[in-house]
C-alpha positions in Angstrom: -13.6 -8.8 -5.9 -10.0 -8.7 -7.2 -9.0 -10.2 -10.6 -5.8 -12.4 -10.9 -3.6 -9.4 -11.8 -4.8 -7.4 -8.8 -4.2 -10.4 -6.5 -0.7 -10.8 -7.9 0.1 -7.1 -7.1 -1.5 -7.3 -3.7 0.7 -10.3 -2.9 3.8 -8.5 -4.0 3.1 -5.3 -2.1 1.6 -6.7 1.1 4.9 -6.8 3.0 5.8 -3.2 2.2 4.5 0.0 3.9 2.9 1.7 1.0 0.6 4.6 0.4 -1.0 4.5 -3.0 -2.9 7.7 -4.0 -4.8 8.4 -7.2 -4.2 11.7 -8.9 -6.4 12.3 -12.0 -5.2 13.5 -15.3 -3.2 16.7 -15.4 -2.9 16.7 -11.6 -0.5 13.8 -11.9 2.5 15.7 -13.1 5.1 13.5 -11.4 4.1 10.4 -13.4 3.9 12.5 -16.5 7.4 13.8 -15.9 8.8 10.3 -15.3 7.2 8.9 -18.4 8.7 11.8 -20.5 12.1 11.4 -19.0 12.4 7.7 -20.0 11.5 8.7 -23.6 14.2 11.4 -23.6 16.8 8.9 -22.4 15.9 6.5 -25.2 16.8 9.2 -27.7 20.4 9.5 -26.4 
């Protein structure tokens, strides 16, 4: 069963061709790099 937040995202994404994959912890280097980049830009 989905909660309200999950339903909201499902409604937003249903019309797009998406492929969501889970990558645990240290294996998720792309998300880690993106989060660090935004922090670096804030310091400029």
